[in-house]
C-alpha positions as CSV (number, residue, x, y, z in Angstrom):
1,M,95.9,122.4,139.8
2,N,92.9,122.3,142.5
3,E,92.4,118.7,143.8
4,K,88.7,117.6,143.2
5,R,86.7,118.2,146.2
6,W,83.6,115.6,147.2
7,D,80.4,116.7,148.4
8,V,80.5,113.8,151.0
9,F,82.8,111.5,152.3
10,I,81.3,108.3,153.7
11,S,82.6,106.7,156.9
12,H,81.7,102.8,157.4
13,A,82.4,99.7,158.7
14,S,82.8,97.1,155.5
15,E,80.1,94.7,157.2
16,D,77.6,97.2,156.3
17,K,78.7,97.8,152.6
18,E,76.6,94.9,151.0
19,T,73.4,95.9,153.0
20,F,73.2,99.6,153.3
21,V,76.3,101.5,152.3
22,R,77.0,100.5,148.6
23,P,73.2,101.3,147.6
24,L,73.2,104.5,149.6
25,A,76.3,105.7,147.6
26,M,74.9,104.5,144.7
27,A,71.8,106.4,145.4
28,L,73.9,109.6,146.1
29,C,75.4,109.4,142.9
30,Q,72.4,109.1,140.8
31,L,70.9,112.3,142.4
32,G,74.4,114.1,141.1
33,A,76.3,114.0,144.3
34,S,80.2,113.7,144.2
35,V,81.1,111.0,146.5
36,W,84.2,110.0,148.5
37,Y,83.3,106.0,149.0
38,D,86.6,103.6,149.1
39,E,84.8,101.4,146.1
40,F,84.6,104.4,143.8
41,T,87.9,106.0,144.6
42,L,90.3,103.8,146.5
43,Q,93.1,102.8,144.2
44,L,94.7,99.2,144.3
45,G,98.1,99.4,146.3
46,E,97.2,103.3,147.6
47,S,97.9,104.0,151.6
48,I,94.4,103.5,153.3
49,S,95.0,106.2,155.9
50,R,96.5,108.7,153.5
51,S,93.5,107.8,150.9
52,I,91.3,108.6,154.0
53,D,93.2,111.9,155.0
54,K,92.6,112.9,151.0
55,G,89.0,112.1,151.8
56,L,88.2,114.2,154.9
57,A,90.5,117.2,153.5
58,N,88.6,117.6,150.1
59,S,84.8,116.5,151.3
60,V,82.6,119.3,152.6
61,Y,80.6,116.6,154.3
62,G,81.2,113.7,156.1
63,L,78.3,110.8,156.4
64,V,79.2,108.6,159.5
65,V,77.2,105.2,159.4
66,L,77.2,104.2,162.8
67,S,76.4,100.6,163.5
68,N,77.4,97.4,165.5
69,A,80.0,96.9,163.4
70,F,81.4,100.3,163.1
71,L,81.6,100.5,166.9
72,Q,84.2,98.0,167.0
73,K,86.3,98.9,164.0
74,P,89.8,101.0,164.6
75,W,89.6,102.4,160.9
76,P,86.2,104.1,160.9
77,E,87.2,105.2,164.4
78,Y,89.9,106.7,162.8
79,E,88.0,108.4,160.3
80,L,85.5,109.6,162.7
81,R,88.3,111.2,164.9
82,G,89.3,113.4,161.9
83,L,85.8,114.4,161.1
84,V,85.6,115.6,164.5
85,S,88.7,118.0,164.4
86,R,87.0,119.4,161.3
87,E,84.2,120.4,163.4
88,I,86.4,122.5,165.3
89,S,86.7,125.3,162.6
90,E,83.8,124.4,160.6
91,D,80.1,123.7,161.3
92,K,77.8,121.0,160.3
93,V,80.4,118.8,158.7
94,I,79.5,115.4,160.2
95,L,75.8,113.9,159.3
96,P,75.5,110.8,161.5
97,I,73.3,107.8,160.4
98,W,72.3,105.5,163.3
99,H,72.2,102.1,161.7
100,G,70.7,99.6,163.9
101,I,71.8,101.0,167.1
102,T,70.4,102.9,170.1
103,R,71.2,105.9,171.4
104,E,72.6,104.6,174.7
105,Q,75.1,103.1,171.9
106,V,75.8,106.3,170.6
107,V,76.7,108.2,173.8
108,A,78.8,105.8,174.9
109,F,81.1,105.9,171.7
110,S,80.8,109.6,171.0
111,P,78.6,111.8,173.6
112,P,78.9,114.8,170.6
113,L,77.7,112.8,168.0
114,A,74.6,112.1,170.1
115,D,74.1,115.3,170.4
116,K,73.7,115.7,167.1
117,L,70.6,115.2,164.6
118,A,70.8,112.0,163.0
119,I,68.8,109.7,160.4
120,V,67.6,106.5,161.6
121,T,67.6,103.9,159.4
122,T,64.6,101.7,160.7
123,G,62.2,101.0,158.3
124,I,63.7,103.4,155.4
125,A,65.2,102.2,152.0
126,P,69.0,103.7,151.5
127,Q,67.4,105.5,148.4
128,D,64.7,107.5,150.7
129,I,67.7,108.4,153.1
130,A,69.8,109.8,149.9
131,I,67.0,112.3,149.0
132,Q,67.0,113.4,152.9
133,I,70.8,113.8,152.4
134,I,70.8,115.6,149.0
135,K,68.7,117.9,151.0
136,V,71.5,118.9,152.8
137,I,74.5,118.5,151.2
138,R,73.4,119.7,147.6
139,P,70.2,121.8,148.4
140,D,70.6,123.4,144.5
141,I,69.8,119.8,143.3
142,Y,67.0,119.1,145.9
143,Q,65.6,122.3,145.3
144,S,65.7,122.1,141.6
145,H,64.0,119.1,141.3
146,P,60.3,118.1,142.6
147,R,59.9,115.3,145.1
148,S,58.7,112.8,142.3
149,Q,61.6,113.5,140.0
150,L,63.9,112.9,142.8
151,E,62.6,109.6,143.3
152,R,63.1,108.6,139.8
153,M,66.8,109.6,139.5
154,V,67.4,107.5,142.8
155,T,65.9,104.6,141.5
156,G,67.5,104.8,138.2
157,E,64.4,105.3,136.4
158,A,65.3,108.6,135.1
159,L,68.4,107.6,133.8
160,R,66.7,104.8,132.1
161,D,64.3,107.1,130.2
162,L,67.1,109.0,129.1
163,E,68.6,106.2,127.7
164,H,65.4,105.2,126.1
165,E,65.2,108.8,124.5
166,L,68.9,108.7,123.4
167,T,68.1,105.3,121.6
168,R,65.0,106.9,120.3
169,I,66.7,110.0,119.0
170,R,69.6,107.9,117.4
171,E,67.0,106.1,115.4
172,E,65.6,109.1,114.2
173,L,69.2,110.1,113.4
174,E,69.7,106.8,111.5
175,S,66.7,107.0,109.6
176,T,67.1,110.5,108.8
177,R,70.7,109.4,107.4
178,E,69.3,106.8,105.2
179,E,67.0,109.1,103.8
180,L,69.8,111.7,102.9
181,S,71.7,109.2,101.7
182,Q,69.4,108.8,99.0
183,F,70.3,112.5,97.9
184,Q,74.0,112.0,98.2
185,C,76.8,110.2,96.2
186,P,77.7,107.0,97.9
187,F,81.6,107.1,98.0
188,C,82.0,110.7,99.0
189,S,78.4,112.2,100.1
190,A,78.5,114.9,97.9
191,P,74.8,116.1,97.5
192,V,72.7,115.8,94.1
193,V,72.7,118.7,91.9
194,E,70.7,117.4,89.1
195,Q,67.9,114.6,88.9
196,N,65.5,113.7,86.0
197,Q,64.0,111.3,83.7
198,I,65.8,110.3,80.7
199,P,64.2,107.9,78.0
200,L,66.2,104.5,77.8
201,D,64.1,103.1,74.8
202,P,61.5,105.5,73.7
203,E,59.7,103.4,71.4
204,Q,59.2,101.0,74.4
205,K,58.4,104.0,76.5
206,V,61.1,103.1,79.1
207,W,62.7,105.6,81.3
208,D,64.7,105.7,84.1
209,T,66.5,108.4,86.6
210,R,69.4,110.2,85.9
211,E,71.0,111.8,88.6
212,V,74.4,114.2,88.8
213,F,76.3,114.9,92.4
214,A,78.4,117.5,93.2
215,C,81.6,115.6,92.9
216,G,81.1,114.6,89.4
217,F,79.4,111.1,90.0
218,E,76.5,110.4,87.7
219,A,74.3,107.8,87.7
220,I,71.5,106.3,85.7
221,G,69.1,103.8,87.6
222,G,71.5,103.3,90.2
223,S,74.3,102.1,87.9
224,T,77.5,104.4,87.4
225,D,77.3,106.6,84.3
226,R,80.5,108.6,85.9
227,P,82.8,107.5,88.6
228,C,83.2,109.6,91.5
229,P,86.7,110.6,92.1
230,L,86.8,108.4,95.7
231,D,85.5,105.4,94.1
232,P,88.3,102.8,94.5
233,Q,87.7,101.6,90.8
234,F,88.5,105.5,89.4
235,P,90.7,105.1,86.6
236,K,94.2,105.9,86.8
237,L,95.4,108.0,84.1
238,Q,97.5,105.1,83.1
239,E,94.4,103.7,81.8
240,F,94.0,106.2,78.7
241,D,96.6,106.2,75.9
242,L,97.4,109.8,74.9
243,E,96.6,110.4,71.2
244,F,97.9,113.5,69.4
245,F,96.4,115.4,66.3
246,E,98.2,118.1,64.4
247,N,95.9,120.7,62.7
248,A,98.1,122.9,60.3
249,K,94.6,125.2,59.5
250,E,94.8,126.3,63.3
251,P,97.7,127.9,64.1
252,F,96.9,128.9,67.6
253,W,95.5,125.7,68.4
254,K,97.5,123.6,66.2
255,W,97.7,120.2,68.3
256,M,94.9,118.3,69.9
257,C,95.2,115.7,72.5
258,Y,92.9,113.4,72.8
259,A,92.5,110.7,76.0
260,K,91.3,107.1,74.5
261,P,90.2,105.1,77.0
262,Q,91.5,101.3,77.6
263,T,89.4,100.0,80.4
264,R,85.4,100.3,81.3
265,M,85.8,102.6,84.0
266,A,88.1,104.6,81.9
267,R,85.4,105.0,79.0
268,L,82.9,106.0,81.6
269,L,85.2,108.7,82.8
270,R,85.1,110.4,79.3
271,L,87.8,112.9,79.1
272,S,87.3,115.9,76.4
273,P,89.7,116.6,74.3
274,T,92.1,119.9,74.7
275,H,93.9,122.2,72.7
276,G,97.3,123.7,72.2
277,G,99.6,125.7,70.0
278,T,102.4,122.9,70.9
279,R,102.1,119.2,71.5
280,E,103.5,119.7,75.0
281,E,101.0,122.4,75.8
282,A,97.6,120.2,74.4
283,G,99.4,117.1,76.7
284,K,99.8,119.6,79.5
285,K,96.2,120.7,79.4
286,L,94.7,117.1,79.2
287,L,96.9,116.0,82.5
288,E,95.4,119.3,84.2
289,E,91.8,118.2,82.9
290,Y,92.2,114.8,84.5
291,Q,93.7,116.4,88.0
292,R,90.6,118.4,87.9
293,V,87.9,115.4,87.4
294,A,89.8,113.3,89.9
295,T,90.3,115.9,92.6
296,P,87.7,114.8,95.5
297,W,84.6,117.1,96.5
298,H,84.7,119.1,99.1
299,P,81.8,120.9,101.1
């Protein structure tokens, strides 16, 4: 499994973190770059030198934030030596940033760095510097977005717009879901298959809506007229007394099994009587009928 390659590794002194490096790193991330930055990727208890080696070995570019604090720190100098060694076999690895220092200071610290074209931070916000850097390290991002869009991305405005758009879509989906729920079984979301008006009191001209759903659930005026199999109160077979009747005149359907409901929900299920040549056959068919109507609906 190949290790992740970062677009850029940021070499810096901790004194510059709050005021410059962290805003710069966050701006680069908002623009879509992958950044190796100790605050983002260095894990608790991990060897600093090993982590830095990993960052150097797996980064395409190295940003070196040269500042007065940087020139006095041994760790940033170590990182710089690693970057410089990369330039022996690779071209344009180091991207120097002069942060509050002069050319004379850079020459004294590292003559090769002084000869490289650098970004001077005086009077420039980290977000604007990030756009300059993205042009080098990720030209695909820079070329696929107009400058105005890059500015919105780097300030987080584009992300906020996206969040607002996602919120709007979620609200629309919720509204649509609520609208659809009017045509779905409240227990299993089965679709309505029949909807009509029925008279409750013809003399008073009182009518109400009857709805039939694919799962077998029926409702009149919003009240259950036949339960859904997923209704927690769906009647169990034990809520029926099975009664058998023998009809000597029907030799092939000699026995009839009738399920007599014992509870309110059982009365709503209204199981049809079953017939059979024997008592056992009639009882078995009624059991099969109950299992059929008690099976949950599947789309």
